N, C-alpha and C positions, 0 to 999 in steps of 0.2 A: 443346363441344357446347351448342347452344341448345335449351331446352325450351319448348314452347308449351303453354299451359293454356287450354282452352276453357271458358267459363262460359255455360251456356244459361239464358236468362231468359224466363219465360212472359209472354205478352202477350195481350190480348183487344182486339177491335175492336167498336165500337158506334156508333150514330148520335150525332152531337154533340148535347148537350142543348139548344143554342140554335138548332138547325136543324130543318127539316121536309123530309120526302121530297117530291119534285116529280115529277109525271108529265107526259110530253109525247108527241106522236105526229106522224108524217108519212106522207103518202100515198105508196104504192109503185107507183101506176099510171103506166106510161110516163114521160113527161117532166113530170108534174104536180109542182109545187113547193109544194103546199099543206102547211101545218103547223098543228097545233093550238096554241093559246096555252097555255103551261105552267101547271099548276095543282097545288095541294097535294091537291085532291080528284080521284081517278082518275075518278069518275063524270062530272065536268065535261068531262074530256078525251074520254072515251068518247062523250059526247053530241055533242061537236064532230065526231068522226069519223062518227057516224051522220048528222048534219046534212049533212056533206060528201057522203056517199054518196047522200043524198036529192036533192042538187042534181046529182050526176054519177053516174048509176046503175052505171056500169062500175067506179067507184073503190071497191073493196070490201076492199082489203088495205092494212094500215097497220103501220108499225114503231112500237111503243110503247117508251118509255124511262122508267125510274124512277131517280131520282138523289137522293142525299143527301150530306151532309157527314159523314165518318167521323172518329172519334177513336180512336187506338190508345193503350191504357193498359198500363202494366206491372202484372202481377199480383204483388202482394206475397206472399211466402212465407217459409219458414224460410231463414235465412242459412247 
């Protein structure tokens, strides 16, 4: 008979210390293929979306994305 032993190890996830979160957006109006230039400042991406709507008044809906690089670390605890 074979015994199996499970060992559970705690982990945590956080933003990699050498990375920054990036925001981006794209227009969802029909066949429009406009996309904002990705930026680490969300306000800059929002401004690009508002400028796009200013040029194309019916283009009012955008998909925004927020992306970063994550790091998973083992949480040290009692052995």
